[in-house]
C-alpha positions in Angstrom: -17.5 6.3 -9.0 -14.2 6.6 -7.1 -14.1 9.3 -4.4 -10.6 11.0 -4.4 -9.3 13.0 -1.5 -6.0 14.3 -0.5 -5.1 14.2 3.1 -2.1 15.9 4.9 1.2 14.4 4.5 1.3 13.4 8.2 -1.5 10.9 7.3 -0.2 9.5 4.1 1.9 6.4 3.8 3.4 4.2 1.2 1.8 0.8 0.7 3.7 -1.7 -1.5 2.0 -3.8 -3.9 3.0 -7.0 -5.2 0.7 -8.0 -8.2 -2.8 -7.5 -6.9 -2.3 -8.1 -3.4 -1.0 -5.6 -0.7 2.1 -6.8 1.2 2.2 -6.1 5.0 5.3 -5.6 6.9 5.2 -6.7 10.5 7.8 -4.4 11.6 6.6 -1.3 9.8 7.8 1.7 11.7 6.9 4.4 9.2 3.4 4.8 10.4 4.5 5.4 14.2 6.8 8.3 13.4 5.8 11.8 15.0 4.7 14.3 12.5 3.3 17.7 13.0 0.2 19.1 11.5 -0.9 22.8 10.9 -4.5 23.9 11.5 -4.6 24.1 7.6 -3.9 20.4 7.3 -6.7 19.6 9.6 -9.1 21.8 7.7 -8.1 20.1 4.3 -8.5 16.5 5.9 -12.1 17.6 7.1 -13.2 19.2 3.8 -12.1 16.1 1.8 -13.8 13.8 4.4 -17.0 16.0 4.5 -17.4 15.6 0.5 -16.4 11.9 0.5 -18.9 10.7 3.0 -22.4 11.7 4.5 -24.9 14.3 3.4 -22.5 16.3 1.2 -21.9 13.1 -1.0 -25.6 13.0 -1.7 -25.9 16.8 -2.5 -22.6 17.1 -4.4 -21.6 14.3 -6.4 -18.2 15.4 -7.9 -15.0 14.4 -6.3 -13.3 17.0 -4.1 -9.6 17.2 -3.3 -8.4 19.4 -0.5 -4.9 20.3 0.6 -3.2 23.0 2.6 -0.5 25.0 0.9 1.8 25.8 3.7 4.0 28.2 1.7 0.9 30.2 0.3 -1.0 29.7 3.7 -4.0 28.7 1.7 -6.5 25.9 1.6 -6.6 24.6 -2.0 -9.9 22.8 -2.8 -10.1 21.1 -6.2 -13.4 19.9 -7.7 -13.1 17.2 -10.5 -16.2 17.2 -12.7 -17.4 16.8 -16.1 -18.1 20.4 -17.1 -15.9 21.8 -19.8 -17.3 25.3 -20.1 -16.4 28.1 -17.7 -20.1 28.7 -17.1 -20.7 25.0 -16.3 -17.8 25.0 -14.0 -18.8 28.1 -12.2 -22.2 26.5 -11.7 -20.7 23.5 -10.2 -18.6 25.8 -7.9 -21.6 27.7 -6.8 -23.3 24.3 -6.0 -20.2 23.4 -4.0 -20.2 26.7 -2.0 -24.0 26.2 -1.3 -23.4 22.7 0.3 -20.1 23.7 2.0 -21.2 26.9 3.5 -23.2 25.4 6.3 -20.4 22.9 7.0 -17.6 25.6 7.1 -19.7 27.8 9.6 -20.7 24.7 11.9 -17.9 22.5 11.8 -14.8 24.4 10.9 -15.6 27.9 12.3 -17.5 27.2 15.4 -15.7 23.8 16.4 -12.3 24.6 15.2 -11.9 28.3 15.0 -11.1 28.1 11.3 -12.5 30.8 9.3 -12.3 30.2 5.6 -12.5 33.4 3.5 -11.5 34.4 -0.2 -8.1 35.5 1.1 -7.1 32.0 2.4 -9.0 29.6 0.2 -8.6 28.8 -3.5 -11.3 26.8 -5.3 -10.2 25.1 -8.5 -12.4 23.3 -11.0 -10.9 20.6 -13.3 -12.7 18.7 -16.1 -12.1 15.1 -16.3 -12.1 13.3 -19.6 -11.1 9.8 -20.6 -11.1 6.5 -18.5 -8.7 4.3 -17.1 -5.0 4.9 -17.9 -6.1 7.7 -20.4 -7.7 10.0 -17.8 -7.0 13.6 -18.4 -7.4 16.4 -16.2 -7.7 20.2 -17.3 -8.2 23.4 -15.5 -11.2 25.2 -16.5 -11.5 28.0 -14.0 -10.4 28.8 -10.5 -11.7 31.3 -7.7 -9.0 33.1 -6.0 -9.3 36.1 -4.0 -13.1 36.2 -4.7 -12.4 36.5 -8.4 -12.8 33.8 -11.1 -9.7 33.3 -13.2 -9.4 31.2 -16.5 -6.1 29.5 -17.4 
């Protein structure tokens, strides 16, 4: 199973591919440019890494994407799972929050001073169907402002 994560734009780079092999540039200056991050970018990176590695991976097996929406000033956390019903998706979101709660308290709040609440975090559940090039993602439900919203 592939783990997906979205990291802040400051960490992202483009890698050119020729056939199946990556092409490396010896004078690649795109990676040493100065970029600024906001605390939300750091939080998104930490959330994605927490669910891609370690204990959380054993307790919550659906891929988790995280990004910071600078315009809305919100952390957007997206779960990509296989539950197509609102009830099933909400159960998965509850499982996510059970695993995520201690991490948010201990790592983000105590170490970084980042307190995630219903007002600054949106949780989205997407159902994944198909394989390979025919994979499709469809939003089942989201939790925004403490309320569940169906599309």
